[in-house]
N, C-alpha and C positions, 0 to 999 in steps of 0.2 A: 504493500500500500504506500502510495506517495502522499506527502504532506508538504504544504507551502508555508514558509516562515518569512515574515517581513520585519523590517525595522522602520519605524514611521514616526512622524510628528503628530501627536494627538490634537484634534481640533478643540478639545476641552481644556487641556492644560498647557499646550504648546511644548510639552516635554517629549523627548524621544523615548519610545517604548518598543518592545518586541511583541510580536503577535503571531498567531496562526490563522491562516485564512480558511474559513469554512463557508462554502457557498458565497454569498455576497457580504459576509461579515468578517470582522477581525476579532478574534478572541485574544484579549490581552494576556501576556505571560508574566509570571513573577520574576523570571530571570531570562538571560540569553538562552536560546533554545538548546544549545549544546550542554548547558548546565542542568536545565530542567524544562520540561514542557508543561509543567503545572500552570493552570490559568488562574487569574484573579477573580473570575466570575463576571468581569465587565466585558461588554462587547460594543463594537462600533460598526457603523456602515462602512464598507470598504471604500466607497466613493468619497467618504468624508475625510479620509486620512491622506497625508502627504508622505509618499514613500521616500525613504532615505536609502543610502547604500546599506545592504543587509548585514554587513560585517564592519567591525572596527578592529582590524588585525594588528598584532604586534609587528607583523612583517608581511609583505607581499612577495612571494617567491615566484619568479617567472622563468619560463623555459624557452630558449631561443631555438629556432631551426629544428622543430620537432615533427614536421610533416615532410615526407620525401618530396612532394611536389613543390613545397616552399624552398627546399634546398636547391632543387633543380632550377628554380626561377631566380634564386638569389645570386647577386654579383659578388657576394662576400664569402662564398663557400664553394669549394670544388667537389666536396663529397659530404655524405652524412656524418655528423659528429659521432665519435665512438662512445662518448659519455654525454649526459645531458649538459647543455650549455645553460648554466644557472646565473641569474642576475636578480637584483632586488629593486623594487620600487618603494618609495617611502609611503607610509600611511597617509601623509598629507596630500598625496596625489589623488586620493579617492574622492569621487563624486557619485551621486545616485542617479536614478532614472530621471530623465527630463531636465537635468542640470546641464549647463553649457560647458563645452570644452573650449578653453581659451587658447588662441593661437599666440604663442610668445613672440614678441617683436624681433628677437634675435634669430629666429628660424625662418627659412624660406619655404620649407616643406614639412608639413605635419601629416603623418599617415595614420589611418585606422588599422587595427589588427584584431579581428574577431577571435575570441578564445573561450573555451570552456574552463570555468574556475572550479576548483575543488576546495571545499571548506573543511578544515580539520575540526574534529569533534572531541579528541582526547589528546592529552600531552603525548607527543610522539618523539622518541629518541632511539635511534638505531633499530628501527622497526624492520622485521623480516618481510620480504615481499609477499609471502603467502599470508601474512597477518595484516597487510596494509589496509584492506577494506574495513577492518574493525576500528580504524582511526579516522575514517571519513564520516563527516556529518551529512554532507549533501553537496549539491552542485549548483552553480550559478553562472551568469553570463559576465564576461569581462571584455573590455576594450583596452588593449595594450597600446595606447596612443604613443607615437614615437616621432620626435623631430629628426627625420631621416638625415638631413644634411649635417646636423650636429653629431649624430651617431658616427657618420663617416669621418667628420673632421676630428673628433676627439679620440677615436680609436678605442674607447671604452664607452659604456652605455648609460652611466648614471645620470648625466645631465640630460641626454636626449630622451630618456624614459621617465625622468623624475619631476618634471614640472607639475605645479599645482594643476588639477583637473585632468591629468593624463592617465587616470585609472578609473573610468566609469565601471561600476559594478551593480548588478541587480537583475531584474527588479526585486527578486526574492531568492531564497534558497529552497531547493526542492530535495526532499529525502526520498530514498527508495528507488531512484533511477539508476539503471545499469549504465555505467560509464563506458563500457567496452566498445560500443558501436553507435555513437551519437552523431548526428549531422550538425556541423557548425557552419554558420553562414554569416558573412558580412554584407550588408545591403546599404548602398549609398544612393540616397535620393530615390529610393524605390527600386533600384536595379541591383540584382544579385551580383556581387563582385568576387566574393569568396564562397567556396563550398567544398567542405571536406569532412570526412567521417573520422571519428577518433580511432576507429580500427586501423586507420592508415598512419597513425602516429608512429614515430620511430621508437619512442620510449612510452610504454603504456602507464596508466595511472598508478597501479601498484608499485611498479619499478620506481616511478618518480617519488612517491611517498617514502619508500625505503631509502632511496639514494639521498634525497634532501635531508631526511631525518638522521642520516649517518654523518652529515656535516653540521647541522644546527638543530637544536630542539625546536619542534613545532608545538605551538600552544593552541588550545581550543579557540576557534575563531580566526586562526591564521588562514591565509589564502595561497593556494598554488594555482597559477595561471599556466595552462598546459601547452601553450604554443598555438601558432596561427597557421591556417591553410594558405595556399598560394592565392595571390590576387590582391595583395596590399597595394594601396595607392593613396595619393594625397587627398586631403580635404581642404576646403576653402570656407571662409566665413559664410554662414547661411546654409551650409550643407546639413542634411539630416543623415545620421549614421545609425544603423540598427544592427545589433548583434543578436542573432537568433540561434538558440541551442535547443535542439529537438528534445521534447518532453520536459524541458526546463522553463523556457519563456523567451521573451523578447525585450532587449534593453535598448531604449531609444534615447539619443542625445543629439544636440545640434552644436555646430561650431560657431563660436562668437568671434568678433573681431579681436585684434590684439589688445591687450590691456595696457 
């Protein structure tokens, strides 16, 4: 059975709360859902709440060049990586659904990257691959926004990947979805630009959880963004970008002008 969990701003208190969606209502939770799914007894109309990014992670762990087709299309790699290419985004980069991606004035090209996100549900350190699913809370949608020109200029990715607003996440977390063969799409202004199945990833989700947890401890609510299919391209102010993950949902954001 699948369940949807959201983080939202309450219309009554303007406080940020966690909730579980049931039909057209949100059942308020006492805690973050990976701690407990106990409800407070209060419910709200789904249409009355403002969705926020469903996670507040201690870290966002991203995986580069994790689809064979993306490697083949990339100008920066001649062959598939032998080990996961791991990098971090700061939590300050996170925005939620319908929030605007800001084009930094120092960049001439900002790209979308549609990805499936894995939300950690238990503290994970040196997890065996065959046990990895026990540490996953659920799945979400992620846009690994990248200043492509700065990525090439710097030779490392922290600046290019780390600007404020460069990690849209949401609209919710879905539990009980099999991550093995999920369609991931990036849709720019209504046109499908990226389309790839997670079964075509170079490193699958259990391997990633095991590998990353052998490097750094993963805490509940942490996010692993699992890589993007081929088809990345630039956005310009006014563009609408949608990340769609099968059986999970659709994350929509627009690009704003430079700040």
